[in-house]
N, C-alpha and C positions, 0 to 999 in steps of 0.2 A: 499468540493468538489464543483465546480461549473459546470464543464462539462468535458467530455472526447471526444477527436476527433482524427482523422487521426490514428487510432489503438495505436500510441505509445505516444501520448501527452494527458495532462489533465491540466486544470487550477484549482488552489486551492486559496482560499481566507484566509489570516491570520486573526487573532482576530483584528489586527489594521486596517483592510480593503485593505491591500496591496494584490494584485492578481499577482501569479507567476505561470508559466508553468513548469510542472514537467514531467519527463519520466515516461511512464507506461509500464512496462515489459511484460504484459499480452496481447496477440494479440486476445484473445477470446471476445465474446461478453459481458461477464461479466453482464449479465442480472441480476438486483437486487443488483448489487455492485457498481453502478455508479450513483446513485440518487443524484441530486443536494442537497447540504446541509448535506450530509453524512460526518461523522467524519472520518479522515483518518491519517495514520501514514506514515512518510517519513523518508527516509535516506539521508545524504548528502555525495556525493563522494568527494574523496580527489584528484581527477584527475582534475587538473586546465583546461585541454584541453577539457573537456565535455561541450557541448553547454548547456545542462540542468543538473546542478549538483545535483538536487533533484530527488529521485526516490521514486515512490509510493510503499509501502510495504504491508500495511494492510488497511482495510476499516471496519468500524462497521455497520453492516446491520441494517436495520430498526427494526429487532427482537433483536437487541443488541449483535448479534454474531460477533466475530472478523473473518474476511475472509482474507486469504493470497492472495495477488495479485501478488507478485513477485514469479514466478514458479521456479526460480533458488534457492530459499530458502526452498522449500517444504521438502526436506530430513532433513535439519538442524532443522527446526521447529518440525517436528514429533519426531526426536531424542531428542530434549529438553523436549518435552511433555512426552515421555516415561521415560526419566530419572527423571523428576519431580514425575511422577506417582510411580514409584519404591521407591523413597525416602520417599513418603508419607506412602506407604504400610509397609514398614520395620519399 
């Protein structure tokens, strides 16, 4: 992650040095989640009409914790976590 700007956009740098603008679906301040150099996870949209086909999904905080950025995925992530926890307990 290089920088976040205009609430919905962020620039990220690939390992090969290429810089690409991605959609940021979180309109909050994201304090502590937008530090330059942070490792991020992206998804690619199959919608060819989108101006920015990549969406910022997760970021690894400086403490090493994964933080969900895409608020539209919150319920699904919690469900997956609960399902995984039940599988481990049983």
